N, C-alpha and C positions, 0 to 999 in steps of 0.2 A: 244544129239546134233551134230550141224555141223557149221563150218565155211567156209570159200572162203576160208581162204590161214592160213597155217601153216606154220611159220621159226623157223629154228635150229640156230643159232650163234654160231660155236664152235669157239674161240677165245686162248684156252688151259686156262693152269691157272698155268704160272711160277710162280715161286719164287719171283719175280722180276715185280709182276704184280704193285706197285705202283711204277715204273721208268718212266720217261718219255719221253726214248730211245723207240722207237714201238718195235725194233729188240726186246732185251730183253723184251718189256713186251707180246709181243707176239708170243715171240719164242719158241714155246712149239710144240714137235711132239708128237702126240696120239699113245699110247702104241695100237698092237691089238687086247688085250682082252679091252682095252677102249672105244674103236669104237664096238666091239661085244655085249657089253653093252645096246651101243645104238640102235642096229638094231629091239628088240624087241618093243621101244618108238618111233623108226620114221615112226616103220609100224605102232602101234598104230593110231599115229597122223593121217597120211595119210587115216585112212581109214576113219578120222572123217572129216578130210577136203578135200573141190575142189581139193586145191593143196598144196603140201608140197614143202616146197625149204629150201636146205641144204645150208650155206652159212658158207665156212673154213676163216678164220682170221684169224687163226698163219701165220702171213704174213712172215716168217722168214728162209733162203733158201730157199728150196723145199718142206717147209712142209707142204703146205694147196695141192698144187700137190701131194704130196704121201700120206697122209690120205684120198684125194679126192678116188684115182684108189683102195685103200683098202676101206675105204667105200663101195662102188659102187660093189668090189668083194664080202662083204659081204651080203648087200641087195639080193647081185642075187644068193645068195645061194650056190655060189663057193669058198669053202677055201682053194682049193688044191692050190693056186698060193701063 
């Protein structure tokens, strides 16, 4: 089975998930190990879909940008940076 589009949204899993404050709710920085665990899952989705989009919604500070950079590096197979 294939699909046109697969979408994965990383919103974090802060202890303050019930907060109405978006910075508390989405203020989560994924660890390298957490992102590494997602690599085979994302690759599997990419094989089943025509396009795969990964959205970082952990929008506190520069967390989304930092985690995006890490995930790109992990997906490219460059574990040395």
